[in-house]
C-alpha positions in Angstrom: -64.4 6.0 75.8 -68.0 4.9 76.4 -70.9 7.3 75.5 -72.5 9.0 78.4 -75.6 7.2 79.7 -77.7 10.3 79.6 -76.8 10.8 75.9 -77.9 7.3 75.1 -81.2 7.8 76.9 -81.8 11.0 75.1 -81.0 9.4 71.7 -83.4 6.5 72.5 -86.1 9.0 73.4 -85.6 11.0 70.2 -85.8 7.8 68.1 -89.0 6.5 69.8 -90.5 9.9 69.7 -90.0 10.0 66.0 -91.7 6.7 65.6 -94.7 7.4 67.8 -95.1 11.1 67.0 -94.2 12.2 70.5 -93.5 15.9 71.3 -95.3 19.1 70.3 -93.1 20.0 67.4 -95.6 19.2 64.7 -96.9 22.2 62.6 -100.2 23.6 63.8 -103.4 23.0 61.8 -105.3 26.1 60.8 -108.9 26.4 59.6 -109.1 29.7 57.7 -112.0 31.7 56.3 -115.0 29.8 57.7 -117.8 31.0 59.9 -117.5 29.7 63.5 -121.0 29.0 64.8 -121.9 30.3 68.2 -123.5 27.5 70.4 -123.2 29.2 73.7 -126.0 30.1 76.2 -128.1 27.0 75.3 -128.1 28.1 71.7 -129.8 31.4 72.5 -126.7 33.5 71.4 -126.0 34.1 67.8 -122.5 35.8 67.8 -121.1 33.9 64.9 -117.6 34.7 63.8 -117.3 35.0 60.0 -114.0 34.8 58.2 -112.4 33.2 61.2 -109.0 31.7 61.9 -109.0 28.6 64.1 -105.5 27.5 65.2 -105.1 23.9 66.4 -102.0 22.5 68.1 -101.3 19.6 70.4 -104.8 18.2 70.1 -106.4 21.4 71.4 -107.8 24.6 70.0 -105.0 27.2 70.6 -106.5 30.4 69.2 -109.7 31.6 67.6 -110.2 35.0 66.0 -111.1 37.1 62.9 -108.7 36.8 60.0 -108.1 40.6 60.2 -106.4 40.3 63.6 -105.2 36.7 63.9 -102.2 35.7 61.8 -101.7 32.2 60.4 -98.5 30.8 61.9 -95.6 30.1 59.5 -95.4 26.5 58.5 -98.9 25.7 59.5 -101.1 23.3 57.5 -104.0 25.4 56.3 -107.4 24.2 55.4 -109.3 26.7 53.4 -112.8 27.0 54.9 -114.1 29.9 52.8 -117.9 29.6 52.5 -118.0 26.9 55.1 -119.2 26.6 58.7 -117.3 25.4 61.7 -119.0 23.7 64.7 -117.8 21.6 67.6 -117.8 17.8 67.2 -121.1 16.3 68.2 -121.8 14.6 71.5 -124.1 11.6 71.7 -125.1 11.6 75.3 -126.6 8.1 75.6 -125.7 5.1 73.4 -124.1 1.7 73.3 -120.8 1.0 71.5 -119.8 -2.7 71.4 -118.7 -3.1 67.7 -116.4 -1.3 65.3 -119.3 -0.7 63.0 -121.0 1.4 65.7 -117.8 3.3 66.5 -117.1 4.0 62.8 -120.7 5.0 62.0 -120.8 7.4 64.9 -117.5 9.0 63.9 -118.5 9.2 60.3 -121.6 11.2 61.2 -119.6 13.7 63.3 -120.0 12.2 66.7 -116.6 12.9 68.4 -117.7 12.2 72.0 -120.0 9.3 73.0 -121.4 8.8 76.4 -121.7 5.0 76.5 -123.5 2.5 78.7 -123.5 -1.3 78.7 -126.7 -3.3 78.9 -128.6 -6.2 77.5 -130.0 -4.0 74.7 -126.8 -2.0 74.2 -124.1 -4.6 74.3 -121.0 -4.4 76.4 -118.8 -1.3 76.0 -115.6 -2.1 74.1 -112.9 0.5 74.9 -110.5 -1.1 72.4 -112.4 0.0 69.3 -110.3 2.2 66.9 -111.0 4.5 65.3 -113.7 5.7 67.6 -115.1 8.8 69.3 -113.9 9.7 72.7 -115.8 7.5 75.1 -117.2 8.7 78.4 -118.5 5.7 80.3 -121.8 5.4 82.1 -122.2 2.9 85.0 -125.2 2.1 87.2 -125.3 2.5 90.9 -127.6 1.5 93.8 -128.6 -1.9 92.4 -127.2 -5.2 91.2 -126.3 -5.1 87.5 -124.6 -7.8 85.5 -123.6 -5.2 82.9 -121.9 -2.9 85.4 -118.4 -1.8 84.6 -117.4 -3.3 87.9 -118.1 -6.8 86.8 -114.8 -8.6 86.7 -113.3 -6.4 89.5 -112.5 -8.0 92.8 -115.6 -8.8 95.0 -118.0 -6.8 92.8 -118.6 -9.5 90.3 -120.3 -11.8 92.8 -122.1 -8.9 94.5 -123.5 -7.4 91.4 -124.8 -10.7 89.8 -128.6 -10.7 89.5 -130.7 -13.7 90.5 -133.6 -13.2 88.1 -134.2 -9.5 88.9 -132.3 -6.4 90.1 -131.9 -6.0 93.9 -131.3 -2.6 95.5 -128.0 -2.2 97.4 -127.9 -0.6 100.8 -126.6 3.0 101.0 -123.2 2.1 102.5 -122.6 -0.4 99.8 -123.8 2.1 97.1 -121.2 4.6 98.3 -118.4 2.1 98.0 -119.8 1.2 94.5 -119.6 4.8 93.4 -116.0 5.2 94.6 -115.0 1.9 92.9 -116.6 2.9 89.5 -115.1 6.4 89.7 -111.7 4.7 89.9 -112.4 3.1 86.6 -112.9 6.5 84.9 -116.7 6.5 84.9 -118.1 9.9 83.9 -121.8 9.4 84.5 -124.1 7.4 86.8 -127.4 5.8 85.7 -130.0 5.7 88.4 -132.6 3.1 87.3 -136.1 2.0 88.1 -135.3 -0.1 91.2 -133.5 2.6 93.2 -135.7 4.1 95.9 -135.8 7.7 96.9 -133.3 7.6 99.8 -130.7 5.8 97.8 -131.2 8.0 94.8 -130.5 11.1 96.9 -127.4 9.5 98.3 -126.2 8.6 94.7 -126.8 12.1 93.3 -125.0 13.8 96.2 -122.0 11.5 96.3 -121.6 11.2 92.5 -121.4 15.0 92.3 -118.8 15.1 95.0 -116.8 12.6 92.9 -117.3 14.7 89.7 -119.7 12.3 88.0 -122.9 13.3 86.4 -126.3 11.6 87.1 -128.9 10.2 84.7 -132.3 9.4 86.1 -134.8 6.9 84.8 -136.9 6.7 87.9 -139.7 4.4 88.9 -139.4 3.6 92.6 -138.1 7.1 93.2 -140.6 9.9 92.4 -139.4 12.1 89.7 -140.1 15.1 91.9 -137.5 13.8 94.4 -134.9 13.2 91.8 -135.4 16.6 90.2 -135.4 18.5 93.5 -132.3 16.5 94.5 -130.4 17.9 91.5 -130.3 14.9 89.1 -128.5 16.2 86.0 -130.5 14.6 83.2 -133.8 12.8 82.8 -133.5 10.1 80.1 -136.0 8.7 77.6 -139.3 9.8 76.3 -141.6 7.0 77.4 -139.9 7.0 80.9 -139.7 10.5 82.4 -143.4 11.2 81.7 -144.0 9.1 84.8 -143.4 12.3 86.6 -147.0 13.3 85.8 -148.7 10.6 87.8 -150.5 11.5 91.0 -149.3 10.4 94.4 -151.7 7.5 94.8 -150.1 5.8 91.7 -146.5 6.7 92.8 -146.6 5.2 96.3 -146.9 1.5 95.3 -143.9 1.9 93.0 -141.5 2.0 95.9 -142.1 -1.7 96.4 -143.4 -2.7 92.9 -141.2 -0.9 90.3 -141.6 -3.6 87.7 -144.9 -5.3 88.3 -148.6 -4.5 88.0 -148.3 -1.2 89.8 -145.7 0.0 87.3 -147.8 -1.1 84.4 -150.8 0.9 85.7 -148.6 4.0 86.3 -147.0 3.9 82.9 -150.4 3.4 81.2 -151.7 6.4 83.1 -148.7 8.6 82.2 -149.0 7.8 78.5 -152.7 8.5 78.3 -152.9 11.7 80.4 -154.2 14.6 78.3 -151.4 17.1 77.5 -153.6 19.8 79.0 -153.9 18.1 82.3 -152.7 20.2 85.3 -150.4 17.4 86.3 -148.5 17.9 83.0 -148.3 21.6 83.4 -147.1 21.3 87.0 -144.5 18.8 86.1 -143.2 20.9 83.2 -142.8 23.9 85.5 -140.9 21.7 88.0 -138.4 20.5 85.3 -137.9 24.0 83.9 -137.3 25.5 87.4 -134.7 23.0 88.5 -131.3 21.7 87.4 -132.4 18.7 85.4 -132.1 18.6 81.6 -134.3 16.5 79.3 -132.5 13.8 77.3 -135.5 12.5 75.3 -133.8 10.1 72.9 -136.7 10.8 70.5 -134.8 8.9 67.8 -135.9 5.6 69.4 -139.5 6.5 68.5 -138.7 8.0 65.1 -140.0 5.0 63.1 -143.3 5.1 65.1 -143.8 8.8 64.5 -145.3 10.4 61.2 -143.0 11.4 58.4 -140.2 8.9 59.0 -138.0 7.3 56.4 -136.0 4.0 55.9 -132.8 4.6 57.8 -131.2 1.5 56.2 -130.9 3.6 53.1 -128.4 5.9 54.7 -124.9 4.9 53.3 -123.4 4.6 56.8 -126.1 2.0 57.8 -124.0 -0.5 55.8 -121.7 -0.7 58.8 -124.6 -2.0 61.0 -125.2 -5.6 61.8 -128.8 -6.3 62.8 -127.6 -9.0 65.1 -126.0 -6.3 67.3 -129.1 -4.1 67.3 -132.0 -4.4 69.8 -135.3 -4.5 67.9 -133.9 -3.4 64.5 -136.3 -2.3 61.7 -137.0 -4.3 58.6 -134.2 -3.8 56.0 -136.5 -3.6 53.0 -139.3 -1.4 54.4 -137.4 0.4 57.2 -140.4 -0.1 59.4 -140.4 -1.5 62.9 -141.3 -5.1 63.2 -143.8 -6.4 65.8 -143.3 -10.1 66.4 -146.4 -12.1 67.1 -146.7 -14.6 70.0 -145.9 -18.2 69.0 -149.5 -19.4 69.0 -150.4 -17.1 66.1 -148.3 -19.3 63.7 -151.4 -21.5 63.3 -153.4 -18.6 62.0 -153.8 -18.0 58.2 -151.6 -15.4 56.7 -154.3 -12.8 56.5 -155.0 -13.2 60.2 -151.3 -12.7 61.1 -151.0 -9.6 58.9 -154.1 -8.2 60.6 -152.6 -8.8 64.1 -149.3 -7.3 63.0 -151.1 -4.2 61.7 -153.0 -3.9 64.9 -149.7 -4.0 67.0 -148.1 -1.4 64.7 -151.1 0.9 65.0 -151.2 0.6 68.8 -147.4 1.4 69.0 -147.8 4.4 66.7 -150.7 5.8 68.7 -148.7 5.4 71.9 -145.7 7.2 70.4 -147.9 10.1 69.2 -149.5 10.4 72.7 -146.0 10.7 74.2 -145.0 13.2 71.6 -148.0 15.4 72.5 -147.1 15.2 76.2 -143.5 16.2 75.3 -144.9 19.2 73.4 -146.6 20.3 76.6 -143.3 19.8 78.5 -141.5 21.8 75.9 -143.9 24.8 76.4 -142.2 25.4 79.8 -138.8 25.7 78.0 -136.6 23.1 79.8 -133.1 22.5 78.7 -132.3 19.7 76.3 -129.3 17.3 75.7 -129.1 15.3 72.5 -128.7 11.6 72.5 -129.6 8.8 70.1 -130.3 5.9 72.5 -128.8 3.6 69.8 -128.7 0.8 68.8 -132.1 0.2 70.3 -135.7 0.3 68.9 -134.8 1.3 65.4 -132.1 3.8 66.2 -128.7 3.7 64.5 -125.4 4.9 65.8 -124.4 8.2 64.2 -127.4 8.4 62.0 -129.9 8.7 64.8 -128.1 11.5 66.6 -128.9 13.6 63.5 -132.4 12.2 63.6 -132.5 13.4 67.2 -131.5 16.9 66.1 -134.3 16.8 63.4 -136.9 15.8 66.1 -135.7 18.5 68.5 -136.3 21.0 65.8 -139.7 19.4 65.0 -140.5 19.7 68.7 -139.8 23.5 68.5 -136.1 24.2 69.1 -134.3 26.3 66.6 -131.6 24.6 64.6 -129.0 26.5 66.6 -130.6 25.3 69.9 -130.6 21.8 68.6 -126.9 22.0 67.7 -126.2 23.4 71.1 -128.0 20.4 72.6 -125.4 18.1 71.0 -122.4 20.3 71.8 -122.0 23.1 74.4 -125.1 22.2 76.5 -123.0 19.3 77.8 -120.2 21.7 78.8 -122.8 23.8 80.7 -124.9 21.1 82.2 -122.2 18.6 83.1 -119.2 21.0 83.4 -117.4 19.0 80.7 -115.6 22.2 79.7 -113.0 20.3 77.6 -115.6 19.8 74.8 -118.5 21.6 73.2 -117.1 24.9 71.8 -114.7 26.2 69.3 -112.7 28.1 71.9 -109.1 28.2 73.2 -108.3 25.3 75.5 -111.1 23.0 74.3 -110.3 19.7 72.7 -109.9 20.0 69.0 -112.9 18.0 68.0 -114.3 20.0 65.0 -116.6 19.7 62.1 -116.3 21.8 59.0 -119.7 21.9 57.2 -120.5 22.8 53.6 -123.7 24.7 54.6 -125.1 26.7 57.4 -126.6 24.4 60.1 -128.5 27.3 61.7 -130.5 27.8 58.5 -131.4 24.1 58.2 -130.6 21.3 60.7 -130.1 18.9 57.8 -126.9 20.8 57.0 -125.3 19.4 60.1 -124.9 16.2 58.0 -123.0 18.0 55.3 -119.6 17.3 56.8 -116.7 18.4 54.7 -113.9 17.9 57.2 -113.9 15.9 60.4 -111.2 16.6 63.0 -110.7 14.4 66.1 -108.3 15.8 68.7 -106.5 17.8 66.1 -106.2 15.0 63.6 -108.1 15.1 60.2 -110.1 11.9 59.9 -110.5 10.2 56.5 -114.3 9.7 56.6 -114.6 7.6 53.5 -112.1 5.1 55.0 -114.5 4.7 57.9 -117.1 3.3 55.6 -114.7 0.5 54.6 -113.9 -0.6 58.2 
């Protein structure tokens, strides 16, 4: 008598399930005795939960409560977290990830979700990297872009190729572009310098309808238009300060977003006194509307006072300078300022003098931008943490912690800085699967050896790293 076909299928399913770990029969993972840090309300709440029990099953947080009322399930794998602190996995809101080193470095430093773009300075997103944080892809819209996620897809490859410089797409084509990139799983849309106001408004509105968030780095579009149009985030110190310029400098940018008019506008924005009424007005506009600031301060860290050699961090051994845009000098940790070719005929002392001059000029520009950002901070806008790596001296993983340091230096409390890398994304972007130690959230968790709300440096002191319910061997990541 032949076995029943259904029985054979069930037997095959059981066998494959055993090999691949299918099913939800595995024992839950429990974090017991630690303090769950409250990162809600933009970091303004402080309802920490001491002596907590966190139950993880099926890659998600199942239950959270005090040990006095929440029992540990029988057969659970228990990690004793007594004296330790439990926070959500960190989110890097803007970075590149094209190499395994970048992925491993990010994960090692507690980045469990990375919002990733492709670009000439960021490399091309590689979704096959493993192990790696969860990747949320950024794509551009409204303009031709040879780094778009749509390159290689049907007719978009030819249409998005650039012939020397970006070209803005008409609104109808932009709408099709948004639908096409959404189908690829894109989570956020980058609106760049060449997109004009009408198209930017179309992009923001349609992206939100499709469930995608919007990042603005405007030039042709006035920042006021993007902010009032409900753009979700303004990216990069050194870019969003352009919102302080007067109308007479903004108007030429609609047709000259990359030429002389742009140079004049950016020079004005970087040199305007922080006490200027344009700065105060702009700060109030940001704070009053939906946009959050994503400053990527870390890309200026090596030009600001009190920096250190980031190559000395152990995880920096995973980095290849060939895959970094404008990496710092390995020996000194300082930014390098290449001289034009004609200077090679100068004596060594002349070259060193010119290099020193370029460094001094860059440091002064960074400090001016920092002071303007202090004036913006005084209006209390909302912040999202992002490293901007691997660009301009920033390192994947390492530089997200640098960003947290700089947010605290700017004036945020350590708790507010941690919220900027965790639950602020859930609030601002409605990414409610991440960002909190709460039932139903993805089980991306860090167990820390010291209280990060007392000192932001303690966010680096990772004792246990959990990615979607699985404990990650951090030391093995350094060997990848």
